[in-house]
N, C-alpha and C positions, 0 to 999 in steps of 0.2 A: 422343501417342496413348495412350488409357487403357483401351480395351476392344476385343476382337474376338469376334464371335459368328457362327454359321452359321445361315442361314435356308433352309428347303426349301419354297418356295412358288412358285406360278406367276407368271411375268412376262409382261405383254402385249407386250413389245418383242422377246422372243427365246424360243426353245424351251427354254433352260436353266433348270432349277428351282433349282439350287444357287446361292446367293448368300452373300456375306460382308458383314457389317455392322461398320463401324469407327467408334469414337467418338473424337473429338479435342477436347481441352480447351485453350482459348486462355488467354493470360496473364491476361485479365480474368475468367476463370472460366466463360465461355460454353462450352457443349459442343455440338459439331456431330456429328451421326450421318450417315454416308454409306454407301451400298450399292453394291456392284459384283459382277460375275460372276466375277472372278478373285481368286485369293489373292495378297495383296500381301506383298512382302518388306520389312516394317517392324518395328521393335523396339517391343515393348510397354513403355509408360512411358518411351519415348525421345523425343527432340526431332525433330519432322518439320516441314519447311517446307510451308506450304499457301497456296493462293490461291483466290479465288472467281471464278466466271465473271460473276456480276452482283452482287447485294447479299447473297448468302448465305442467301436464303430457301429454304423447302422447295420442291423441284423444280429448283432451280438446280444447277449443277455445281460440285464442289469438286475442285481439283487438288492432289495431294500429290507430293512427291519421295520415292521409296522409298530403302531403304538402298543400292541399286545405282546411285542417281543418276537413275533414269528417272522421268519425270513420268507419273502415273496419274490417271485421271478417275473420280470417284465422283458419285453423285446424292445430294444432301442430302435426307434423309428426316425429320429432326427437328432442331430448334434449341432448346436448353435454356438458360434464363437462369441466371446464377450464383446460388448459394445465398446467402441473406442472413443 
């Protein structure tokens, strides 16, 4: 995990405006950005296991295992190719 930021914008799926955005960098350099309504217990620049619900496209779900060992679900909002 490489970055955490907070977003305060409307979500059509729930009444909560506060959202957290997490960026995860894979070994091949691809960066996935996921959004959730809960604050996750994960270490910045630490190693986090993750898996994708489908192909990892925007709108799919990304599942991570937090520092407490619980699996958490995020929605993929961006996929960035590795820098060349």
